[in-house]
C-alpha positions in Angstrom: 0.0 -32.7 -41.6 3.4 -32.8 -43.3 4.8 -29.3 -43.9 5.0 -28.5 -47.6 8.3 -27.4 -49.0 8.4 -24.0 -50.6 8.2 -24.1 -54.4 11.5 -24.0 -56.3 13.3 -20.6 -56.1 10.5 -19.1 -53.9 12.9 -18.0 -51.1 13.8 -14.4 -50.8 17.5 -13.7 -50.8 17.6 -13.2 -47.0 15.9 -16.5 -46.2 17.7 -18.6 -48.8 21.0 -18.9 -46.9 19.4 -20.2 -43.6 17.3 -22.7 -45.6 20.3 -24.0 -47.4 22.3 -24.3 -44.3 19.5 -26.2 -42.5 19.2 -28.5 -45.5 22.9 -29.0 -45.6 22.9 -30.0 -42.0 20.2 -32.6 -42.6 22.1 -34.0 -45.6 25.4 -34.1 -43.6 23.7 -35.9 -40.7 22.0 -38.5 -42.8 24.5 -39.0 -45.7 27.8 -38.2 -44.0 30.6 -36.0 -45.4 31.7 -38.6 -47.9 28.4 -38.7 -49.7 27.4 -35.0 -49.2 26.3 -33.3 -52.4 24.9 -29.9 -53.3 22.3 -31.5 -55.5 20.9 -33.4 -52.6 20.9 -30.2 -50.5 19.0 -28.3 -53.2 16.4 -31.1 -53.3 16.0 -30.9 -49.5 15.6 -27.2 -49.6 13.2 -27.2 -52.6 15.4 -25.0 -54.8 17.1 -25.4 -58.2 20.1 -27.6 -58.2 22.4 -24.7 -58.9 21.2 -22.5 -56.0 23.6 -23.8 -53.3 26.7 -23.5 -55.4 25.6 -20.0 -56.7 24.7 -18.7 -53.2 27.7 -20.1 -51.4 30.3 -20.3 -54.2 30.4 -24.0 -54.1 30.4 -27.0 -51.8 33.2 -25.7 -49.6 31.5 -22.4 -49.1 28.3 -24.0 -48.0 30.2 -26.3 -45.6 32.1 -23.4 -44.2 28.9 -21.5 -43.5 27.5 -24.7 -41.8 30.6 -25.2 -39.7 30.4 -21.5 -38.6 26.8 -22.0 -37.6 28.0 -25.1 -35.7 30.4 -23.0 -33.6 27.6 -20.5 -32.8 25.4 -23.4 -31.5 28.3 -24.9 -29.6 28.7 -21.7 -27.7 25.0 -21.6 -27.1 25.1 -25.2 -25.7 27.9 -24.2 -23.3 26.0 -21.1 -22.2 22.9 -23.1 -21.5 24.9 -25.4 -19.2 26.5 -22.5 -17.4 23.1 -20.9 -16.7 22.3 -24.0 -14.6 25.6 -24.2 -12.8 27.0 -22.5 -9.7 28.5 -19.1 -10.4 32.0 -19.8 -9.2 34.7 -19.9 -12.0 35.5 -23.6 -11.6 31.8 -24.7 -11.8 31.4 -22.5 -14.8 34.4 -24.0 -16.6 33.1 -27.5 -15.9 29.7 -26.6 -17.1 31.1 -25.2 -20.3 33.0 -28.5 -20.9 29.7 -30.4 -20.3 28.1 -28.2 -22.9 30.9 -29.1 -25.3 30.2 -32.8 -24.8 26.4 -32.3 -25.1 26.9 -30.6 -28.5 29.3 -33.3 -29.8 27.1 -36.2 -28.8 24.0 -34.5 -30.3 25.6 -33.3 -33.5 28.2 -35.8 -34.4 28.7 -35.2 -38.1 28.5 -31.4 -37.7 31.1 -31.7 -34.9 33.4 -33.6 -37.1 33.0 -31.1 -39.9 33.8 -28.2 -37.6 36.9 -29.7 -35.9 38.2 -32.6 -38.0 37.4 -31.8 -41.7 39.7 -30.0 -44.1 36.6 -28.9 -46.2 35.7 -25.7 -44.3 37.7 -22.6 -45.3 39.3 -21.7 -42.0 40.5 -18.4 -43.4 37.0 -17.3 -44.1 36.3 -14.2 -42.1 33.0 -15.3 -40.5 34.3 -18.8 -39.8 37.5 -17.5 -38.3 35.6 -15.0 -36.1 33.1 -17.5 -34.6 35.6 -20.3 -34.1 37.9 -17.8 -32.4 35.0 -16.7 -30.2 34.7 -20.3 -29.0 38.4 -20.4 -28.2 38.3 -17.0 -26.5 35.4 -18.3 -24.3 37.6 -21.1 -22.9 40.5 -18.7 -22.4 38.3 -16.3 -20.4 37.0 -19.3 -18.3 40.6 -20.4 -17.6 41.6 -16.8 -16.7 38.7 -16.7 -14.2 39.8 -19.9 -12.6 43.6 -19.1 -12.4 43.5 -15.4 -12.2 46.0 -14.9 -15.0 45.4 -14.1 -18.7 46.3 -17.0 -21.0 47.2 -14.5 -23.8 50.0 -13.1 -21.6 50.8 -16.0 -19.3 52.2 -19.2 -20.8 51.2 -21.3 -17.8 47.6 -20.2 -18.2 47.6 -20.9 -21.9 49.0 -24.4 -21.2 46.0 -24.9 -19.0 43.7 -23.8 -21.8 45.3 -26.4 -24.1 45.2 -29.1 -21.5 41.5 -28.5 -20.8 40.6 -28.3 -24.5 42.5 -31.4 -25.2 40.9 -33.3 -22.4 37.3 -32.3 -23.4 37.8 -32.6 -27.1 39.6 -35.9 -26.8 36.8 -37.3 -24.6 34.2 -36.0 -27.1 36.0 -37.8 -30.0 36.2 -41.0 -28.1 32.5 -40.9 -27.2 31.2 -40.2 -30.7 33.6 -42.8 -32.3 32.2 -45.4 -29.9 35.6 -46.1 -28.3 34.3 -45.5 -24.8 31.4 -47.9 -25.1 33.2 -50.9 -23.4 34.8 -49.1 -20.4 32.1 -46.4 -20.0 29.1 -46.1 -22.3 28.4 -42.4 -21.8 25.6 -42.4 -24.4 23.5 -44.7 -22.2 24.6 -43.3 -18.9 22.2 -41.0 -16.8 23.2 -37.4 -17.4 24.0 -36.8 -13.7 26.4 -39.7 -13.6 28.0 -38.7 -16.9 28.5 -35.2 -15.6 30.0 -36.3 -12.4 32.6 -38.5 -14.2 33.3 -35.7 -16.6 33.9 -33.2 -13.7 36.4 -35.6 -12.2 38.2 -36.0 -15.6 38.4 -32.3 -16.2 39.7 -31.6 -12.7 42.6 -33.9 -13.4 43.6 -31.6 -16.3 43.6 -28.5 -14.1 46.2 -27.2 -11.7 44.3 -24.8 -9.5 46.9 -24.6 -6.7 
């Protein structure tokens, strides 16, 4: 049976925000950022057309909340990869990068919203906190590999930026379809893709 949508305005205040964020993600995934509309989100959520704007103070507010949720799930994807990896710092760093790629390939429009769009309010307190948590995670992983704190050591922070640039650049190339001719990662067995990615990331690291 098809699940019935709740009647209009039936959500309690505490459940309205998650419902609208879920509906916003569905709309973003199917319509893209250019055609994204609050009215369509409201229709998906089964609420009045003004509910998303009222609850999130407009389109940018809703997209900011969605992007913040994306960062939380990005960290979850990285953590899941790390649970399955060897415990040494380098293996953990590589697993985290693989989780980054997993998330980007599985959530392409959301990934673009989080990292390439000007629509989210990057000064929003919650967005800033969760996006910084994702960056801090990488900084800690680089610290564990190199033995120095990126926040106090310029060389270590350079490695943070090199690793992030390498992983993010590869993610962008994959989801834009630009790697399809030389290496079609989307059709590649996961183990083969991971082995290639490990080789790429190691090229960005100076561990000696």
